[in-house]
TORDO-742220 format. One record per residue (C-alpha): x, y, z. Coordinates in steps of 0.5 Angstrom, whole numbers, plus 500, padded with zeros to 3 digits. Example, Ala and Ser with C-alpha at 12.3 -4.5 7.8 and 13.67 -1.06 7.14 Angstrom:
+------+-------+-----+
! east ! north !  up !
+------+-------+-----+
!  525 !   491 ! 516 !
!  527 !   498 ! 514 !
+------+-------+-----+
This chain:
+------+-------+-----+
! east ! north !  up !
+------+-------+-----+
!  366 !   694 ! 429 !
!  367 !   697 ! 422 !
!  361 !   700 ! 418 !
!  361 !   701 ! 410 !
!  366 !   705 ! 406 !
!  363 !   708 ! 400 !
!  368 !   711 ! 396 !
!  366 !   717 ! 391 !
!  371 !   718 ! 386 !
!  371 !   721 ! 379 !
!  373 !   717 ! 373 !
!  381 !   719 ! 374 !
!  385 !   713 ! 372 !
!  390 !   713 ! 378 !
!  385 !   714 ! 383 !
!  380 !   709 ! 380 !
!  386 !   704 ! 379 !
!  388 !   705 ! 387 !
!  381 !   704 ! 389 !
!  380 !   697 ! 385 !
!  386 !   694 ! 387 !
!  385 !   696 ! 394 !
!  378 !   692 ! 394 !
!  380 !   685 ! 395 !
!  385 !   687 ! 400 !
!  380 !   691 ! 405 !
!  375 !   685 ! 404 !
!  380 !   680 ! 407 !
!  382 !   684 ! 413 !
!  380 !   680 ! 419 !
!  374 !   682 ! 423 !
!  373 !   682 ! 431 !
!  369 !   676 ! 433 !
!  362 !   678 ! 432 !
!  363 !   684 ! 428 !
!  359 !   684 ! 421 !
!  364 !   684 ! 415 !
!  366 !   690 ! 411 !
!  361 !   693 ! 406 !
!  365 !   696 ! 400 !
!  362 !   700 ! 394 !
!  363 !   705 ! 389 !
!  360 !   712 ! 387 !
!  361 !   715 ! 380 !
!  360 !   722 ! 381 !
!  360 !   723 ! 373 !
!  353 !   718 ! 373 !
!  350 !   720 ! 380 !
!  352 !   727 ! 380 !
!  345 !   729 ! 384 !
!  347 !   725 ! 389 !
!  354 !   727 ! 390 !
!  352 !   734 ! 389 !
!  347 !   733 ! 395 !
!  353 !   730 ! 399 !
!  358 !   736 ! 397 !
!  363 !   730 ! 395 !
!  370 !   733 ! 395 !
!  373 !   728 ! 389 !
!  376 !   723 ! 390 !
!  375 !   721 ! 397 !
!  373 !   716 ! 402 !
!  367 !   716 ! 406 !
!  367 !   711 ! 412 !
!  361 !   709 ! 416 !
!  361 !   706 ! 422 !
!  354 !   703 ! 423 !
!  351 !   703 ! 430 !
!  348 !   696 ! 433 !
!  341 !   695 ! 433 !
!  341 !   694 ! 441 !
!  343 !   702 ! 441 !
!  338 !   706 ! 445 !
!  340 !   712 ! 440 !
!  343 !   709 ! 434 !
!  348 !   714 ! 431 !
!  352 !   713 ! 424 !
!  359 !   715 ! 425 !
!  362 !   718 ! 419 !
!  369 !   720 ! 417 !
!  371 !   723 ! 411 !
!  378 !   722 ! 408 !
!  380 !   726 ! 402 !
!  385 !   723 ! 397 !
!  391 !   726 ! 394 !
!  390 !   724 ! 387 !
!  397 !   725 ! 385 !
!  400 !   721 ! 391 !
!  395 !   716 ! 393 !
!  397 !   709 ! 394 !
!  394 !   702 ! 395 !
!  397 !   702 ! 402 !
!  394 !   708 ! 404 !
!  387 !   706 ! 402 !
!  388 !   699 ! 405 !
!  391 !   703 ! 412 !
!  384 !   707 ! 413 !
!  381 !   701 ! 416 !
!  386 !   696 ! 417 !
!  392 !   700 ! 421 !
!  393 !   698 ! 428 !
!  390 !   705 ! 429 !
!  386 !   706 ! 423 !
!  387 !   712 ! 419 !
!  380 !   714 ! 419 !
!  380 !   716 ! 426 !
!  385 !   722 ! 424 !
!  379 !   725 ! 421 !
!  374 !   729 ! 425 !
!  367 !   726 ! 425 !
!  362 !   729 ! 420 !
!  356 !   731 ! 424 !
!  353 !   737 ! 419 !
!  347 !   738 ! 416 !
!  349 !   734 ! 410 !
!  350 !   728 ! 413 !
!  347 !   722 ! 409 !
!  344 !   718 ! 414 !
!  343 !   722 ! 421 !
!  343 !   730 ! 418 !
!  338 !   735 ! 419 !
!  336 !   735 ! 412 !
!  336 !   728 ! 411 !
!  331 !   727 ! 417 !
!  326 !   732 ! 414 !
!  327 !   729 ! 407 !
!  330 !   735 ! 404 !
!  337 !   732 ! 402 !
!  336 !   730 ! 395 !
!  331 !   736 ! 393 !
!  337 !   740 ! 395 !
!  342 !   736 ! 391 !
!  337 !   737 ! 385 !
!  336 !   744 ! 386 !
!  344 !   745 ! 386 !
!  345 !   741 ! 381 !
!  340 !   744 ! 376 !
!  343 !   751 ! 378 !
!  350 !   749 ! 377 !
!  348 !   746 ! 370 !
!  345 !   753 ! 368 !
!  349 !   756 ! 362 !
!  352 !   762 ! 364 !
!  349 !   766 ! 358 !
!  342 !   765 ! 361 !
!  344 !   767 ! 368 !
!  347 !   774 ! 365 !
!  340 !   775 ! 361 !
!  336 !   774 ! 367 !
!  341 !   779 ! 371 !
!  340 !   784 ! 366 !
!  332 !   783 ! 366 !
!  332 !   784 ! 373 !
!  336 !   790 ! 374 !
!  332 !   793 ! 368 !
!  326 !   792 ! 372 !
!  329 !   795 ! 379 !
!  332 !   801 ! 376 !
!  325 !   802 ! 372 !
!  321 !   802 ! 378 !
!  326 !   806 ! 382 !
!  325 !   812 ! 377 !
!  318 !   811 ! 376 !
!  317 !   812 ! 384 !
!  321 !   819 ! 384 !
!  316 !   824 ! 387 !
!  314 !   829 ! 382 !
!  316 !   826 ! 376 !
!  311 !   822 ! 371 !
!  314 !   815 ! 368 !
!  316 !   819 ! 362 !
!  318 !   826 ! 365 !
!  325 !   828 ! 366 !
!  328 !   832 ! 372 !
!  330 !   839 ! 369 !
!  338 !   840 ! 370 !
!  339 !   844 ! 377 !
!  344 !   850 ! 377 !
!  351 !   849 ! 381 !
!  351 !   850 ! 388 !
!  352 !   858 ! 390 !
!  348 !   860 ! 384 !
!  341 !   862 ! 385 !
!  336 !   861 ! 379 !
!  335 !   868 ! 378 !
!  342 !   870 ! 378 !
!  345 !   873 ! 371 !
!  350 !   869 ! 368 !
!  357 !   871 ! 368 !
!  359 !   876 ! 362 !
!  351 !   877 ! 361 !
!  350 !   885 ! 360 !
!  346 !   888 ! 365 !
!  339 !   891 ! 365 !
!  339 !   898 ! 363 !
!  347 !   898 ! 361 !
!  350 !   900 ! 354 !
!  347 !   893 ! 351 !
!  340 !   895 ! 352 !
!  340 !   902 ! 350 !
!  335 !   904 ! 344 !
!  338 !   905 ! 337 !
!  337 !   913 ! 335 !
+------+-------+-----+
């Protein structure tokens, strides 16, 4: 039994044309007796950016869903994600995904991650689409806004660190420290010693 094959793709001429040409060929594939027909669909990631972001779609690719039977005690939707080579994909490649003697989607590991559109952990808790909106919003923030925010936060952190130094007020500046090995009261090199010729009184 085959499930639904959703095809996310960007409006790129070659991939889009190949997908369009493969639709009637895939729909005409004979199915085993009692199996439901194939259901095909497009997902345009230029229009549905939030959904594609939530699914972490790598463009262009084909999502092959194998839907469970209603009688299954623990229904599970098996998902295989098949990436397409945009420069070399052909209609025959796409048709062979569900139609070959050994369907090509079986060559790819089953996806069971948290971003699974049906059985994923985030989807079960209703968090998949909110995550998609959040990631989409972050990705569309202008770079100059991010730079201003980072600069503001760094200034706040540095001002707090300087204000919390012991023995210093908010506007005080720490006095310069002498180099290591020189005591604070020692005279500088070349300075006249007390009681020497430089300190004699004039007559």
